[in-house]
C-alpha angles and dihedrals in degrees: 000000000000112000109198110202110205103152118119119288092246089051091051091053089050099044107028094107091056092045093050091047092052094049118100117242108266093024122132125241111215119200132185093202138019097240096111092057089052091053093049088048090054096052097038097251134123143205115272111271097229097071140068112243118203137161133206108188119190112213095232148035124302093254091053091049092056096040093054094042089056091043085056090071088072104020119058112236094006095140124107121266116249137193119219136203139191106204096167126014108187095149096046088233102081097107089052092051092048093052093045089052092051092051089050089056089055096248109165092191129031127181129196123242138147124265091240093048089047096056095043093051094039099050091039093052096053090055088048135047093332097066121335102041095046089050091050091046094054092046095051098042091046089059093039093056095048090053085055090056107267121139116246091255094051092044089055091046093052093045116033099015091047090056101041100032099040123003097052090047092057090048092049097052104026109018137254096287088056092070091064093040092056091060125087136216112311093018090061089055090049090050089050093051094049092046096048093046093046105042103073097041089048094049092048090057094042090052090052089050090051094048089049090054100042093047091054096245095116091049090054091051091055093049091048090049092051090052092058099034094107091056095039110031119201111264131216120275102202100070095105123103089253094069095037091059087042091066091058091045093051089048091059097034122146106193091203092057100051107124130233098227108200095207095049088046092053094051094046097046092045089054092047093049092046088055091049091050094051092051092048092049088050089058101252117156115253095245091057090044094054094045096049097041107032118006097049091043099051103028103034113020110029095053084063091055090044091054102046112352140267098306091055087054100043100036094052085064132085124286089252092051093046091051095048095045090053093048099050099029119081 
């Protein structure tokens, strides 16, 4: 039997003993995320030794997984990429089962990782450029540009819209370096100044996030938050002036006139590169680094923010992602 465990991370931490007890000897536990291993690591426990433990982890949100799976009926290779991990292979067939599961999800590309590497990079990435950091960048630049004399509408256009409607599209189709190469003269100098000023502060925060994740502290935060969620429900994150103005800007949007702001580009790219460098220095494989820092950001998550704002992006994600994004964003 393959038992696919898709309940929330907090629920897994609460119910894992009952789940393990109910599984048949020789069954396979299938995970879509490595959080449960992180929890077990943090409390000194392990998976039962009489079962295979595998993971197939789609690099995007549930709605994207389904939409691209359906699109694959007409467009070859349209499914969403996944990582896979074999944590325990009692049967000797765990890798075959994981690959078969990934194909069933419609993943055109799958890359191997470990369950521990997956949860560290995934939970870290959500708090970084995928969700928390891009939210923080938009909020700070929106205020900065108004202090420099821009109207609220222009400030939103030059911050959020520049990222989601221009910068990430260039990265998606041409690569990170192409953002800089698409600028001219003075704009390149502005990009360089913004990049140089942003990289080290961003990397310091991102290293702190990684350390909190890898130590188990961030996982404990999610579990504690889940325990009090009924008493203290998660509030909305788009109540600031930024996102209220953003509704008006989106309603009047002309996709062909969204600017490529060089300062915004420098800050965003510096933060993305800082996240990449932290993961590489921590020993993560390039395939995982690129997916958790670039592909998922530009192809999966930012399009949601472009469509309906930050809450639509963050709150379509898992409880763990929503919790971390709120904690590390402004």
